[in-house]
N, C-alpha and C positions, 0 to 999 in steps of 0.2 A: 919599575913602576911602584913596587912595594916600598923600596927605599925612599923614593920621592914622597910617597904618602906619609911615611913615618917622619920624614924631615918636616913636612908641613904640620903634622900633629904635635911635633915638639916645639912649635911656636904658638902656644894657645892664645896669647894676648892679641897677636895679629889676626888670627882666625876669628876670634870673638868680635873684634871691632869690625871686621869685614862683614860678618853675619848681621850685626846690628845695622850697619850702613845699608845693606841690601834690603833688609826688612823695611827700614824707613823709606828708602827710595821706591820700593814696590808699593807701599801703602800710598805714597803721594801719587804714583802713576795710576793706581786704581781709582783714586778720587777724581783725577783729571782726565782719564781716558774717555773717549766718546763712547756712549752707550746707545745701542740700537735694538729694535725689536727683531727685525729680520737681518740675516747676514748680508753684507755688501757684496752681492753677486752680480757680476756683469753678464747678463744673459746674452748668449751668442746670437742675438736677433736684432736686425735693423728693419725699420718699416719705412717704405718710400711711398709718399702720397702725391698723386697728381690730380689736379682738379681742372675740369673744363665744363663750364656752366651749360646745362641743357642737353648734354650728350646722353644717349641711351646706353644701357649696359652692353648691347651688342656692338655699338660703335666704340664704346670704351674699350672693349676687348680687342677690337680690330685696330684702332688708331692709337691707343695708349699702352695697352698691356703687351701686345706682341713686340713692338719696337723695344720696350724695356726688357722683356724676357730675352730677346736676342742678344743684347749687350751683356746682361747680368749673368747669363748662364755660364760664362767662362771664368767666373771669379774663383780664385784659389781658395780651397778649404770650404767651399759652399756645400752644405749638407742637403738643403732643400730650399726650393723657391716656390712660393705660393702667391698667385696673383688673383685679386678679387676685382672684377669689373662690375660697377654698379652705376646708377644714374648720376651723371655729372662728376663721376669720380673713378679713379683706379688706384688700388693699393697693392703694393708688392711687399711680401714678407720674406726676408732673407734669413735663413737659419744656418749658422756656421757650426763647425765643431767647437765644443766647449773649450778646447785648448787654444782657441784662436787668439791672435794679438789684436785687441780691439782697435788700437790706433791704426795699425796697418790695414786692417779690414775696412775701417771707415774711410781711409784714404782711397783704397781701391774702389769702394762703392761710389764715392764721389766722382772718381774719374770715369767710371762706366756710365753713371747717370749723365754726366756732362756730354759724353759721346752720344748717348741716346736722345738727348734733347733736340738735336738737329733733325731727328726723324719724327718728332711730335708735331701736331698741328700748331699753328701760330697762336690760336686762341687759347691753348692750354697754358695754365698758370705754371709758375716755377715749381719744380718738384721739391719736396721737403723730405729730409732724412731724419728719422728719430731713432735714438738708441734706447735699449731697454736695460733696466737695472732694478733689482728688488728694492734697493734703498730709495728709489724714486717714487714709491707709492705715497699717496697723501698721508701726512702725519696728523692732520686736523682739518675739520671742515667748519668754516665760519658761515653761519646762515643769518641773513637779514630779512626780516619780514615785518609786516605792519600795514595798517590801513592808511597808506599814503599814496600819492600818484607814482606811477611806474618810473617816470623820469627822476623824481626825487630819490627813490630807492636806488636807482641805478647810479646816480651821481655820488651818493654816499658810499655805495659799494666800490665805485671806481676810485674814489679818494682813499678808502681803506686799503684797497689793493696796493696802491702806491706806497702807503706807509708800511704795510707788512713786507713788501718786497724790498724795502730799504734796510731791513734787518740783515746783518751779515750772513747769518746761517741759513737764510731762506733762499731757495733757488727760484721759486715761482709761487704765485698765488693766482690760480686760474679761475675766472668767473664762469659760472654756469647758471642757467635759468633766466638769463637776461636776453633782450632783443637789441640788436645793433641799431643805431640811429640811421635815419634815411631822410633825404629831401625828396619828397614825392611830387612829381609833376603830373597832375591829373588833367589830361587833355579833353577838350570838347570836340568830338569828331565832326559835328555839324559846322562849327566855326572853322576848323581846318579845311573842310571842303568848300566853305563859302569864300575863304581867302585863297583857295587853290594852292595851299602849301603842300609841297611834296615831302616825302619821307626824308630825303637827303637834306632838305632845308631845315627840317625839324631836328634831325639827329646830329647834323654837323654844326649847328649853331653854337652849342656850348664848347665844342672842341676848338672852334675857331676863335672864340672869345674868352677862353680860360687858359691862357698860356703865359708863361714867364718869358718875357722878351729881354734878352741880354743886350740892352741898347748901347752899352759901351761908355765912352767919355769923349770930351772935346778938349783938345790941347792946342790953343792957337798961339802959343808963345807968350801970352800975357795972362796965363792962368790955366788951370786944369779943372774941369768940371765934369762930374759924373752925370749921366743922363739916365733917368729911371722912367720906365713905362709900366705902371701898375696894371697888369692885365689879368691877375688871378681873381677868381670869384672868392670872396671872403664871407659874404653874408647871403641870406636868402633874398634880400632886396636886390642884390646884384643879379640874381637869376631872373627876377621879375623883368628887368630892363633889357634883357638880351633881345636883339632884333632878329626877327625871323624873315621878313620880306618887306621890300619897299613897294608901296602901291600908290602911284601918283606922287603927291607930295607928302603922303603919310607913311609911317613906318609901323609895321605890325610887330609887336613885341610878344614875348612868351606869355606875359600876363594877360594879353588880349585873348588868347585861345586856351588857356589852362589855369587851373587852380594849383597854386604852389604852397605846400605845407611841410613843416618839419615834423616827422613822426618816427615810428619804428617799423622795422621790417615785419612782414607777416610772421606770426608765431608758428614755429615748427617744432617747439618743445616747451614743456611747462615744468617748473620746479616748485615743489611744495615741501614745507617743513612742519611736521606735526599738525597737518591739516590746513596750513595757511600758505598762500602764495609767497614765494621767497626768491632771493638771489643768494647764491652760495659762493664761497671762495674755498678752493681746494689748495691747502698749503702743502708745498713739497719742500723739504729741507735739502740742503746741499749734501753730497755724498761725503761721509767721513766726519760729519759734525754730530754733536751730542743732541739726541732727540729731546732729552729732558730739558736742557738749557734752551733749545730752540723753541719748544712749545711754551715754556715759561715766558720767554721774551715776546712771543706772539700774543699771549694773554695780556701781558702788560701793555703792549701797543694798542690792542683792541680796547682795553678798558680806558686808556687815556684818550683815544680818538673818539670814543662814543660818549664822553662825558657831557658834551654840549649838544648832543643830538636830540631831536624831538622825542618825547616819551612814547610816541606812537610807533617808533621804529624799535623793534626788538632784535637783540643780537644774541644768538645761541652758538655756543662752542660745543661741537659734537664729534664723535668718533676720534677722540684724542688718543693717539697711539702711545703717548707717554704714560698714560694710565696703565696700559697693558705692560709696558716695560717695568713700571713699578711693581706690578703684580708678579711678572715673570722673575725679575731680580729678587723680589721679596720671597717668593716661593722657593727659588733655588738657594738663596742665602739661608733660609730656614732649613732646607734639606741638608745643606753643607754643615750648618751648626749642629743639627740633630745628629748627623753622621759622626761629626767630631766628638760629640758628647757620648755616643754609644761606643765608639772606639776607645775613648779615654777610660770609660767605665770598665770595659773588658780588660784593657792592659793594666789598669790599676788593680783589678782583682787577681790577675795572673802574675804580675811582675812587681807590684808595689808602687809607691808614690813616685820615687825618683825615675823609674823607667817609664811610668805613665806620663810624667812631665816631659821627658825626652821625646817620647813618641808623639805627644800632643804638640810639642814644639816643631816637629817635622812638618806638620800639616800647614800652619800659617807661613812658615819659612818657605816651603816649596811653593805655596800659592803666591806669595809676594814676589819671589824671584820670577815665577812664571808671568805675573802681570808686568814686571819690569821688562822681560824679554818681549812680551806681547806688544807693549807700547813701543819698544825699540824697533820692531819690524813694521810698525805702522798699522797694526790691526786694531779693531774695535771690539768692545764687549757686547755680545748678543746672546740669545738664548742657547745657541749651540756651544758657545764658549763656556757658558755657565754650566751646562750639562757635562762638558768635558771635565770641569772641576769636580762635579759630584761623582762622576765615574772614577776619578783618580783618588778620591778620599780613602777608599779601602785599599788601593793599589800602592800609593806612595808610602804607606806606613810599613809595607812588607820588609823592605830593606832595613828600616829603623828597628823593627821588631826583632829581626834575625840578629842584628848587631847588638842591640841592648840585651836581648835574652842571653846571648853567648857571654857578653861581658858580665852579666848578672850571675851566671853560673860560675865563671872563673873567680868572681869576688867571693862567692860562697865557698869555693875551694880554698880560699885564703890568699889569693893574689891581691896585690895593692891596687886600689881602685883605678888610678890613672893608667897604670900599666895594663890593667885588664881591658880598658876601653881601647887602648892603642893596639893590643894584641888582637882584640876582636875585629878591629878595622882591618888589620893586616891579613888575618886568616880567613875572614869572611869576604874579602875584597872581590876575589874572582867569582865565587858563587853569586854574590849580589849583582855584580856587573853582568854575569851571564843571564841571570833571571830578568834583570831589567832590560837587557838587550833583546831577549826573546819576546818580551812584552812589546817593546818598541817595533820590532820587525813585524809583529802581528798587525800593528796599526799602520805601518809604513806604506804597504800597497794601497790602502784606502785613499791615499792622496791622489791616486791615479784613477779614481772612480769617475766614469764618464757621465756626461749628460748634466742636466740641471740638478738632478738629485745628488750626483756626486759632488758638484760644486757646493750644494747646500750642506752636505754631510762632511765636507773636507775640514770644516772648522773643528770638528770633534777630534780627529787624529792629530791635527796641529796642536791643539791645546794639551792633549794627552802626552804627546811627545815632549812638549816643552816642560810640562809639570813633572813628568817622570824623570827627565834628565836633571831637572833641579832637585828632585827628591834623592837621586843617586848621589849628587854632590853633597846634599845635606846629610845623608846617612853616613857617608864615608869621611867627611871632613868636619862638619859643624857639630854633629851629635857626639862624637868621641871627645872633642874638646869641651863641649858643654857638660858632658857627663863627668869629666875630670874636675871641672870647676864646681859643679854641684856636689861632688863627693867631698872636695875640700871644705866647702861651706857647711855641709852636713856634719863632717867630723869636727869642725870648729864649734858648731852649735852644740854638738854632743858633749864636747869637753866643758863647755860653759853653760850647760843646760840649766843648772840651778840658778846661776846668776841671771841668765836671760829671763827665766820665769819670774824671779823675784823682781827684776826691773820692770817687767811688763805689768805685774800686779801693782807695784808701787806707783807707776806712771798713771794707771787708770784711777787709783785712789786720789792722787794729786790733782788730776784733771777734774774729778768729781768735786773736790773741795774748792778749787779755784772757780770753776764755771757753774757749779751747781747752786741751787737756791738755799742750801742749808745754812751756810755761814751768815748771810744777810738776815735770815729769819731769827737766828739766835742773838745776833749782836745789834739788831736794829734799835732796841730800847736802851742800850748801854753805851754805844759808840756812835760818834757823829758819822754822817754819810761819807765824808771825805776820807776817813780812815779805814773804811771797810775794805777797799781794794787792796791797800798795802797789807792789811791783816790777812786777807784771803791768800795773798802770795806767800806770806810768811808761814801760815798754817799749811799751805800746799807743799812747800819745801819740807816742812817738818814731817808732814804725813808721808812724803816720798821717802825720807830717810828712815823713819821708824818702821813703816810698813815693809820697805825693802829689806831691812835688817832681819826683822822677825820672819818674813816670808822665806828668806834664804835659809835661816836656821830650821824652819819647819819642813821645807821642801827637800833639803839635802838628803835625808835618809831615804825618802821615797824615790828620788832620782837615782841614787846609788843602787837601790834595790831593782829599779826598772832597768838600769843599764846592765846589772848582773844577769837579770833574767834574759835580756836581749842577747847577751854574750853566750848564754847557754843555748838559746834557740839558734844562734848563728853556728855554734859548734855542731849541733844536731844537723843543721842544714849542710854543713861542710862534710859531715860523715855521709849523709845521703848523696850529696853531689859526688863524693869520691867514688861511690859505687858505680857511677856512670863515667868516671874519668878514664882517660886512655891509659893511665899508669896503673890502674887497678884491674885485678882479675874480675871477670864478669860472670855473675850467676843470676839467672832470671828469678830464682827463688828469693833473692835478697832485695829485689826491687819492690817497693810498697806502693799502695794507692792505685790510682787509675792506670798509671804507667806500668805497674807490675802486672795488672790484669791484661793489659794490651800485649806486652811482650810474651807472656805465657801463652795467650791464645795464638799469637803470631808464630810461636815456636811449634805449636801443634800443626799449623798449616805449612810452615816453611821448612821444618826439620825433617820431614820424611816424605817419600813419594806419594803416599796415600793422601797426605794433607795437600800436597801440590795439586793432585788431581781434583780433590774436593774444592779447592779454591778456584780452579779453572771452570769446573762445572757450575759453581756458584755464579761466576762472572757470565758464563754463557746463558744460564737460565735467566738471570736478571735482564740481560740485554734482549734476549728473545722475548721475554714477557713484555718488555716495554714496547718493542716493535709490534708485537701482536696486538697489544692494547691500542697503540696509536693507529694501526691500520684499521682496526675495528671501529675506532671512534676518532676519525680525523677532525681536527679543529679548523681546517681551512687555511687559505693563504690570502694575504692582502698586501698591497704595495706599501702603503704607509700605515697610518693608524687612524682609527675613528675618533678624532679629537672632539672636544667640546668647544663650540665656537663662542665668540663674544659678539660677532656680527653675522648677519645673514642678508641675503637678497631674495626678494620675492619677485619672480619674473611673471609678468602678465602678458599673455599672447592672444592675439586676435587676428582674424583674416578679413580681407575685403578692402575696398577703397575708402577707408575711413579718413576723415580729416583729423588734424591735430586736436581740435576741440572735442570731437567725438571720442577719440582715444583717451583724452584727459578725463572725460566724464565717466568712462568705464573704469579707468584705473582708480579714480577717486572712490568709487563704490568699494573696491577692494581695500583701499586705504582706510576707509571709515570702519570697516569690520576688523581690520588688523589692530587698529588703535584701541579696540575694546578688549583685546586678549591680554590677560595678566602675564607679566614677565618681560614686556616690551617697554623700553624706556623712551627711545626716540625713533621717529619715522621720517625718512627723507625720500620723497617721491619724485621721479622723473617720468614724464609721459610724452610720447611722440607718436607720429603715425606709424603703423606697422609696415613691414616690408622694406624698410630702408636698408642701406648697407650697414653691416655689422662693424665696419671700420677695421682698424688694425688692432693688434694686441695691446692691452692696457695693463700696466703693472698694478697688482693689487685688485684688479677687477675680476668679476666672476668669469669662469671659463665656459666655452661652448654655449653662447647665447643662442636661443632659437632664432631662426630667420624671421619669424612672424612676431617677435617680441615688440610690444608697444608701450610697455611700462616697466620700470625698475623701481622697486620699493626697498630701499636700504633700511634695515631695522637694526638698532643697537639694543642688545639684550641687557637686562638689569644685571647687577652683580651676581655672580654664580652662587654666592652664599644665600641669596635671598630669592631665588626663583627655581622653577622646575628645570629639568634637563631640556636641552634644545629639541630633542626628538618629540617630546610631548607638545611643545609650543608649535613646532612645524605641523604636527598632526592636527592641532586646533585650527591653524591657518587653512589647511586643506579642507577641513570640515566646514568652517565658517563661510568659505568662499565657493563651495561646491555648487550652490544653487544659482549663481550669477550666470545668466545665459550669454552665449556668444563668445566666451573667453575661456582660457585655460590658465590656471594658476600653478606655478611650480616654485618650490622653495629650495634655495641653494645656500649652504653655509660657506663663509669665506674660509678657504683652506689655509691652515697655518704652515703646512709643510710645502714640499715641492708641488706646484700646481699640476693637477692631472685631469680635471674636468669630470664628465660623467663616467659611470662605471664601465659601460660598454660603448666603444666607439669603433665603428667599422668604416674604413675608407673604401670607396668604390671609384676606380679610375678607369678611363677609357679614351680611346682616340675618337670615338663617335659619341656625340652628345645624346642622341636618341637611345642608343643601346645602354648607355649609363643610366638614363632615367628609367628605362624598363627594368633594369636589374635592381635599382633602388626600390622600385615599387614592389617587386617580389619579396625583397628582404623585409620591407616595412610591413607587408601583410603577415609575414611569419612572426615577427616580434610582437605585433599587435595581439596575437593569440596566446602569448605567454603570460600566465597569471602572475609570475614572480617579478615581471618587469613593469616599470612605470615611467612616466614622463618620456614616452617614445617621441622621436622627431627625426626628420630627415631634411635634406637641403634641396628638395625638388622645388620648382617654381611655385610660389604661393598662388592660390586662386584669386583672380582679380583681373581687371581690364585696364588697358591703356589706349589712348586715342592716337592713331597714326594718320597724319595728314599727308596725302599723296598729291604731288604736283604733276600735272601733265605739261611737260616742258615745251612740247610743240605748240600746245594751245596757248600757254603763257607767252610764248614768243610772238604770237599773233597780236597780243595786246601790249607788246613791249614791256612785259613784266619779267622779273628774274627772281631766283630763289632767295637771294639776300633780302630783297624788299618784302617778299612774302613772309620770310622768317621774322623780320622785325615787326610786321603787323601781328603775327601770332604772339610774339612776346608781349605786345601791348595788352593782350588779354590775360597772359599768365603772370610772370614775375616782373614784367616791365623791361624796358630797354635801358641799359646803362649808358648814359651820355657823358659821364664825367664824375669827378669827385671834387670836394672842397673841404677845407678845415676851418670850421667856425671857431671863434675866439674862446668860447666856453667849453670846447671839447678838445681832448688830447688825441683823438683818433680822427682819421679822415672819414668823411661821411659821403656815401654814394648818392648820386643824383640819378633817379630813374624816372623815365616817362612811361606812364601806363594809363589805362582807362579807369574811370571811376569804378568803385566796388560793385555797384548794381549792374554794370555792363560786363563784368568779368564772369562769363558763364560759357558753357559748352555751345549753347545755341548761338552765341555771339559770333563764332567762327563763320557761320553761314551768312552773316550780315555785313561782314567786313568788305570795305571797298578801297581799292588801291588807286592812288593818284598817279597816273602815268602821263606821258606826252600826248596820249590819245584822250585824256580826260579820266573821269572816275570809272573804274572797272570793277564790277563785283567779283570778288575772289572765287565765288562759287562757280564761275565760268570755267575755271581751270584747276580748281582745288577740290578734292574729295576727302571726306572724313569718315574713317572706318574704325570700329573697335577691334582690339587684338588682345590675346592673352598677355598678361603682365609678366615680365621677367625682372625680378628684383636685383639679382646679381648672378654673375658667372664666375666660377672659381676654377682655376687651373693650378695644378701642382706638377712641377718638373715637366712642364710642357704638355700635360694631359688634362683633359677635363676631369674634375674631381667633385664628388659629393660625399657627405658623411651620413651615416645612419647611427643614431645614438639612443641610449636608454639607460635608466638607472634601476638597480636592483632594489626591490621593495625591502626596507629594513625589517618589516614585520613578517617576511616570508621565511626567515631562517636560513636563506641561501646566502651565497657570497659571490662577488664578481668573478672569481677564478672558476667556480663551478659553471656559471652561466656562459662564460667565454668558451669553456671547453665544450659545453652542449651546443652552443651556437656554431662552433667550428665543425662539430660532427655533422650538423645539418647542412652547412655550406659544402662540405666534402661530398655529400650525397646528392648534390644538385648539379645540373649541367649549365655551364655559363659560356657565353660567347668567348671566342679566343681573344678578342680585343678588350675584354673586361678584366680588371685586376682588383683583387680584394686583399685588404691588409688591416689588421687590428692596430689601432692607434691608442693614444692616451695612456691610461694607467697600465694597460696590458703590455703595451710596447715598452714603457719604462720598466715594468716589472721584469720582463724577460731580459732586458739589457742589464738591469742591476743584478738580477739573479746570476746571469752568466759571469758578470764581473766578480761577484763575491766568490764564486767557485774558483775563478782564476786567482783572486787575491788570497784565498785559503791555501791553494797549492803553492803560490809564491811565498807566503808566510811560512808554511811548513818547510819549504826548501831552505829558506834563510835560517830558520831555527835549526834545521838539520846541520847546516854548516857550523853554526855557533856551538851546538852541543857536541858535534864531532871534534871540534877544536878543544872544547873543554874536557871531554872524557877520553878522547883518542880511542874510542871503542864503538863499533857499529852496533853491537848488541845493546849496550847501555843507551845509546842514542835512540834506537828504535823503541826501547822500553819507555823512555821519557816521552817520545812523541805519541805513544799509545794512549797516554792520558788525554790527549786531544780528542781521540775517538770516544773515549769514555764520557767526556764532557758533552758530546753531542747527544748521547743517550740521556744524559741528565737534563738537557734542554727539552727533549721530547717528553720526558717525564713531567717536567715543570709545566709544559703546555697542556698536558693531559689533566694535571691536578687543578690548574687554574682555568682550564677551558679557554685558553687564549689562542687566536689564530697566529699563524706564522707570518710576521710582518717582514717583507723582503728587506726593507731598510733597517728597521729597529732590531728585530730578532736576528737578522743576518749580521748586522754589526756586532751584536752580542756574541754570536758564535765566533766571528773572527777575533774579537777581543779575548774570548775564552782561550783561544789557541795559544796566546802569549801568557795568559795568567796561570793556567793549570799546570804548565810544565815547571813552574817555579818550585813547587813542593818536591817534585822528583829530582830537580837539580840539587837542592839542599841535601836531600837524602843520599843520593848517589855520590856527591862530592865527599861527604863525611865517610861514607863506606870505603871509598877508594883510599882515603888517608889511613884508615885502620888496616886495610890490606897491605899498604906499604910498610906498616909496622910489623907485619908477620902474623896477624890474627887470622884464624881459620875463617873462611867465608861465612859460615853460619853464625859464629860468634860476632863477627864484624857487623853483619846486617842486623842482628838482634840489638847489639849495643848502639848502633846507629839509630835504629828505630826508637829506642828508649830515649836517646839524647834529643832527637829531632822532632818527636811528636808534639812537644810543647810549642816550639816556634811554628810548626806546620799548622797546627790547629789554631794558633793565635792569628797567623796571617790569613788563614781561610775565614775564620769567624769575623775578623775585623773587616775584611773585604765585603763579606755578606752584610755585616752590620752597617757599613757605609752605604750600601744600596737599599737597605730595608726601607728607609723613608721614601725612596722613589717607587719601590715595588708596592708598598701598601698605601701610598698617597697620604701618609700621616706625617705631619711636620710639627715640631715644637717651635713656636714663635717666641723666642726668649725675650725679645724686646717688648712685645705687647702682652706677653705672658698668656698666650692662648695656644690651644692645640688645634691645628687646622687639618681637616680631612678633605681630600679632593682639591679641585682647582682647575683653572682653565688649562694650564700647561702640565699639571701633574700626570694626566693620562698619557702624555707624550712618551714618558720614559718607563712606563710600567712593563712593557714587553721586553725592552732591552735589559732592564734591571732583573726581571724574572729569569730571563735566559742565563745571565751571568750567575745569579744566585743558585739556581737549580743545577746548572752544569758544573759549577765549581764545587758545590756540596757533594753531588753524586760522585764526581771524579776524585775528590779528596778521600772520601770514605773507601773507595776501591783502591786508590793509590796507596793508602796506608796498609792495605792488605796485599794487593797484587804486586806492587813494585818490590817489596822485600821477598815475597815468595818467588818471583821470577828471577831475582838476583841470586837467591840461594839455590834455585833449581839446578843450574849446571853442576854445582859441586855435589848436591844431594844425589842426582841421578848418576853422576860419574862414580860416586862411591858405591851406589847400588850395583852398577854394571861391573865395577871392579870386584865387588863381593861375589856376584854371580859367576864371574869368570874364574875367580879363585876356587869357588865351590865346585864348579865343573872340572877344574883341573885336578882337584883332589880326588873327586869321584872317578875321573878318567884313569888316574894312576892306580887306584885300588881295584877297579874292575878288570885290569889287565893281568893280575896275579895268577888266577887259575889257568890261564891260557899259556903260560910259559913252560909248563912241564916240570917234573921233579928235579931234573938236573940243574935247573937254573934257579931254584927257589932261594938258595942261600945268596946267590949273587944279587937277586932282586931285593932281598931283605937288606943287604948291605947298601944298596942304592936308595933305599927309602929315605934315608937321612938327607941325601942330596935333593930329592924331589920336594920334601917338606921344607927344606931351607929356602926355597924360592918364594914362599908365601908368608914367611914370618913377618911380623910387624916390627918396624924399627923403633927403637926407644925414642920417646918424645924429647926433643932438645930442650935444654934449660932455657928459662926465660932470659931474654937479653937484659943486660945491665942498663938501667934507666939513667940517662944523663941528668944533670942538675935541672931545676925547673926553668932556669933562664933559657936553656937550649933544648927544651922539649921538642920532639919531632911534631910535625903538623897533626898527625893522627892522634897523638896524645891529647890534643886540645879538644 
């Protein structure tokens, strides 16, 4: 491997061209690669929707849910099945394991749904299956409003929808806030009765007269003619002429007994934008397309389409996610540039300009190669990918710093520059490979993170692995070659320094003469205008020659003096470097500066047993103090982070049998007050009757909507730089709306990370519906009494009534009436009876044709007045139909075949508590209560995800440590040195705790946990570099103490440099301070800046604490075996001598002479052997590894 590396480095031109090609290709890939806000995550969720008009929740559960559950329960990989039965609808949510194959799962779901369809009622509509993906959230909302007729607004919105959906990158543009068109047939019941028209005659008329008849063709041998029977209804006039009944010679048409009009369906929801009624389009882009290009194309289409629209129609573009992308990318780009700047400054101060350029080159080269690989595997750029880049800024320069620092030291010792870089690459190859491998294996298990959170975070290790692999290739191949080329260029410039300086000065003067205004001003009165330009050129050439000549003469002595001074300084540096060289004897007293102080202090701790004990005591006291302080002042635990939102949703809840109009009026009151609060830019309101089905899960929508919600007010906050924090705005909303009676207002921010919903979510499941409701009531009473909780809710049926119409079948039979005819009569009072559809010429959608009573006759009292036409004549329905009120059931939820309800609450942010504490207290209360055997309790939401992620991170930590153990054992071939290296991981955890204490940050399971796992691979790098050099010195025969002291003196500079550069690379993220070099401003904070604070703080504090103790403890523990073995040998020798002398008096006089003669032999066993002569050093070209 080393020979292959050297062979590659001996071909610098090929390597340099390949590096340039990769940088150019990577830059082109970054420009063209799709950019998204959220990662492209296929959620393991499918939503099945089944609709049957007019069905009750109880019937929906019995007729729709249970047949679907029976078939779907056997799906492979199914994690959970949730069924929601509501009025006229049934929804089934299928959640699979995150590792599922989406295509296979979708095919299996379709097969099971097809099998279940045979068991559904005939009136049920075709089931629909919807897949979930984070990338399918709306990227923009287009709102149309204005003082125009509803039909005009709808037609413009419909045409705009078609034009927007024609864009290649747009998946859909869904309309909201509109009402579907309807052809309404308002019948006159008195006329129906006077003509004795039965229900079947009324309802079957359109079906019999609105059919496409395939009449065929006539082929009589003398021609072929198609026969067409136009039987479809195409206009409203066609409906007017439909015959109902023949009476004598006359025909009763539908127009004779009804008023027919083209209108809209009854409003069941209202949409408003900034206080005005509106129709909105939610634009969803295709997966994998560039959100910036997509939204730019949408804006252009909207601008062009609305050019000739009436001025009264206003078009607003809101909630544009590409703005967020610009901010996220801009913030992270600023963080990356700031990190690069800080790293370059540190390396420049420590190693000089050439080394700083090489280290600086490693960053963009690794990034561009990383983008090239990212584009090659079909990934997109999102905020997690960008943060992976920020995290690697400080990591990817570690190998470059170790290699360039070593080459820099060898150059100071007098080695030729190119050979120094090649030798550095060869001798530092395995330490750098090992350190990079340990970092990679720390991130590798994170690819197996389960759940949505793991899928969300997986982009981080993917990018880190890609970039660090690219950085290893860069440090080992590109930088040595580039270093040699830079050295050749610098030597050539040094040899011709005088000429280059003279030429530069002469060129500047010549340009000033030719392009400056001085010559024309002087010659304007003496020379014609046509000769000024030739004279300027001649004078410029003359100035170039003269100034160049005199500059060369003047500068040459100064340049020679400067070069001589530099040569003396280089000689001094060579002498200093030789003191640490492997070929020189090492004396700590001869080492100067900070390194000298360090090795002398280190010798005090490592060179004697007392120092060893003192170092161990210092370590134990430090760690014990940190644990004690953390236990006394816990900072809490949270699942994700408390980010600053750009958008929020205000949920307005109310109870009772309110109409859509009444709900709208109450929600508008809230809207009016919200619009007066500073910091809110746009307001989008949706109002609808309370108690309807919550429907299925929606990507990008707020989680855990209350069952009694009747209004959603989406608010877009102003730019973060120009407003208060969201918490203050939310507090104002609660204060301003607190006095509105009859409603409850709750503010939710749109979560930027993995969706979790409310802080506390307790699921109550049971086989018995009544037992479950009773348990939920007890739990709700408890949490209502907790002051630290707010926005409590549960899924019990909402207070309200519904009318149940009971039919006495026996009595109805006496009047020759049946349930179908009664049901149709009831529908005339409610939504109407659907008798068919037609497609008018000015509409692209089919329009329903419904028969119903006039609006003034559609009331509850009308049920008692209905009369049914039967063969016995008109029969009052009150003879066999009774109407009774009953408690309203809005929806019935089943999970995994059991009835299920949720109890939810949010921790008040002003209470100082956190969700983890409240869940623990809640669990304690639950454990102290008695519950029925058929009632099952389980915490869901953030707590469930937190436990799952916490367990995984512990397993990932163990797996990472094991993989690191194998790598280190292979590298060192020593269990002791391997365990010493891994001990730095434990030290880093104490550093993380110390950082949390100092900054008062809670432990984020996702962010801080990721930081701890990342630390495991980072902190061992210092120990690897230290122990590898120590082992090389031991191979050359140095005593262990001298070897570790010389190793520490040599390696302290690269260790501190790699540590400080890693910290410097993360400081912009930890402090939320960025330098925007393009706009020349310093930015503090930001929407996404708070995301990375906890992770960056964990890495910074853990790495700093671990490095400080590593520089002390690793050398002490390496030297300890030899120190203590020497001590024990001395003690044993001492007791052996003592033992020999104390035996003399006991021998008796006769043997004194004999013992005195034997004393020489006893003493000879403990004499010190003479120190062997120093080995003869080979020539410099064949120096052993340790000498390097």
